[in-house]
N, C-alpha and C positions, 0 to 999 in steps of 0.2 A: 663196170670196173669194181673189183673187190677191194674193200677197205683193208688196209694192213694195220694190225694192232701195234700201237707203240709200246715198247717195253716199259713196264711199270718201274718208276724210279723209287727206290727205297732210301729214305733219309736216315743215314746211320748216325747222325749227330746226337739225337736224343739217347740212343743206345750207348754211345761213347761217353756221355755225361754220367750215366748211371753205372757204367762198367766198374769203376773203382769201388763203389759202394757194394755192388753185387759180389765182387771179388773178396772184399772184407767179410761179408756175410757168409760166403762159402767157407772161408778159412776158419772163422771163429764159431760157426754154428754147424754147417753141414759136415765138415771134416771130423769134429769131435763126436757127432752123432754116429757117423759111420764107423769110427774107431771104436766107440763103445759097443756098437752092434757086433763088430768083429771080436772084441775081447770077450763078449758074453758067450761066445761059442767055445771058450776054453776054461778049464779049471786052472786058474792063474792066481798065484800068490806072489807078491813082490819079492824079487830075489831068487825065485825058483823058475824052472823051465815051464813053459806053457804046455798043458796037456789038453788036446782037442777032445771035447765031449759032445759036440753038436748041440742039440737042444736040451742037454742034461740039466743045465742051470735053470732053464725055463720050467722044466718038469719039476725040479726041486722047489722052485719058487711057487708054482701053483699048488704043490702039495703042502706047503708051509703054512700052518695055521696062523703063525705070527704075521705073515704077509697079509692074509685076508682080514685079520684083526686091524692091521694098519690101514687097509683099504676102507673098511667101514668107518673107522675112527676119522680118517681124512675126509670122507664124504660128509659125515655129520659136522665136522669142523668147518668144511667149505660152505655148506648150505647155511649153517648158523651164522658164521662170521660174515659171509657175503650178504645175506639178507639184512643183517643189522647195519652193515656198512652202507648199503643202499638206502635203507630207511633214514638213517642219520644224515647221509649226504643229501637226500631228497628234501628232508625237513629244513635243513639249513640253506639249501639252494633256494627254496621257496621263500624263506625268511629274508635272505640278503638280496633277493631280486626286487623286494619292495623298497621304495625310496625312504630313507630315514637319515638323520644326522650322523656324520662320521661313518658312512657306509663303507668307504674304501678301507678305513682303518680296521673295522670289524671283519671285513672280508680277508684282509691280510693276516689278522690274528687267527682266524679260523683255519687258514691255509698253512699256518706255521708248522704244525706237526710233520707235514710232508718235507720240510727243509732239514729235518733232523736225520742224521745217519741211522739206519736200522740197528746197527750194533750199539750205538750210543743210546738210542731209545730203549732197546731191550735191557741194557744194563741199568739204566736209570729206573725203569719200571721194576726191575728185579729188586733193587734196594728199597724202593717205595713200598712194594708189596711184601717185604720181609716181615717176620714176626714182630720185630721192633721198628718197623718202618713208619713212614709218614701216614700211610693209609690207616694202619691199626691205631696210631696215636690219635688221629682225627676221630675214629670210631670210639675210642676210650673217652674222649671229651664229652660225647653225647651219651655215655653210659653203655656202649655196646662192647661185648667181650671181644678180645683179639681173635682174628680169623687166620688160620694157617693157609694163606693164599697159595703158596707154592709147594706145600708138603701134603696137602689133602688132594686126592685124585680129582674130585668134582671141582673144587675151587681152583686147582691148577689149570684145568681145562677152561674154566670161566675166565681166569686171569689172562690166558693167552688170547682168548677171543676178544676181551676188552682192549688189550693192547693192539690187536690187529685192527679193530674198529677205529681206535684213536689214530693209528698211523695212516690209514688208507681212505677214511671218509673224505679227506680233502680232494682226492683225485675225482671221485664220483661227484662231489659237490660242484667242482669247477666245470665239469663237462655238462652237468644238468643246468647249472647257472647260465652258461653260455647259450644253451638252447632256450632257456626261459626268457632271457632278455631279447632274443631275436624273434619271438613269436609275434605274429601280426595282431595288433590291437583290435582290428575290425571283428575278428572272430569272438572276442570276449564281449565287445559291444553288442554284437548280434545275440549272443547268449543272454546278456542282461535284458535286452529288449524283449526276448522270448520269455522272460520271467524266471530264469534259472538262478538258483541261490549259489552260494560259494562252493558247496560240495558238488553240486551238479556241474558247475563250470570246470571244476578240477577233473571229474570223472569223464566228462563229455568232450572237453576241449584241451585242457592242460596235459593230462596224462597221455592221451593218444598222440599228441604232438611231441611228447617226451620219449616215445618209444624208440626212435632211431638213436637218440643220445643214450638211452638206457642200454640198447643193444651194444653200443661201442664200449661204454663204461663197464658193464657187467662182464662182457666177454674178456676184456683185459684182466679184470680182477679175478675172474674165475680161473684163468690159466695160472696166474701167479699165486693165488691162495691155495690151490690144490697142491702145488709143489713148494709151499712155504717151508723154509728151513731155519733161517737165522733167528727169528723171534722165539719159537718153542725151544730150540736148542740152547740158546743163551739164557733163557729163563728157567727151564726145567730139565734140559737134556733128555727129553722124552719121558720123564717120570712125573710124579711118583707112580710106581707099579704100572708103567706103560700107559698112563692116562693121556699123555701127549705124544705118544710114539707114532707120529705121522709118517707117511710113506717116505718123505725125503730123509727123515731121521733114520728110518729103517734101512734105507739104501746107504746112508753115510756110515752106519755101524759096520755093515758088511765090507764096504770098500776101504774105510780108513781106520776102523777099530780092530776088526778081525782080519783085515788085509786080504780079503777074498775078492779081488778085483773082478774076476769073471762073474761071480754071483752079484756083486754090486752093479756091474754093467747091465746084467739081465733085469735087475729091479729097476734101473734107470729107464730101460726101454719099456718096461711094464708101466711105469709112471707116465711116459710119453704117450703110449697107446691109450691109457685110461683118460688122460687129459684131453686128447683129441676126441675120444668117444663122447666124453661129457660135454665138450664144446659143441660138437655136431648136434647132439640132442637139444642143447639150449638154443642154438641158432635156428634149428627147425621149428621149435616151439614158438620162438619170437617171430619168425617170418610168418608163421600161420596166424599169429595174433595180429601182426601188422597189416597183412594183406588178405585177411579172411573177408 
């Protein structure tokens, strides 16, 4: 007697629970992306008729030397800023993971920059780094000449990197801290019995166990740092002499200063593709390091 297969029952309840969230994501993320892709196919200035140009905006973007200057500048900014964010976050996570008096107070204090609005933080730092600001006053007290933090190309770039580190190291620190306090003590006891010193424990036990948390923290920060807009725009508006003219600012100028919405949308899609490519490269390297 042949056995009849019972129809597989599909439980739709979990899908129903996430359906509202997925609908919101589609409305606020997918629809604007598709609309920008559609707009990028037109020569379009607000208030005028749309003129279909196909891939003309993308060809113009690729041939634009300012676009490639912004790409390389953004890459340098992303690698520099993100590396220092990670190193500061890792150092502080290692520090606060050790038991000491008032540990929770110091942890809350270290996390406090993340509670400040990006706009407020950028404006405060802009005043602090002004020629007559608090930073130059502190330098003058110890006999150092005032520095043109926001009007010198090199120091403007450094200033934006410093503010990015200050704003975002708390996120990396918290993720790494959560991973550190959940590590099994037995592994460290075994390493100590084997005669490993502090550095050997870190390289052989701590850091390998931190790789999954590092993957999560750096992936998020990589995506957001590469398309950072608010901090450099509010502090330097892409200057001086284009020293902080990152891709997001380059796109903003075309879309909302020159009012060339088609070109601005093409640059936005270029940023998305570059961000995805950079993220894929990073994820592949990390997976090879984790599972090699």
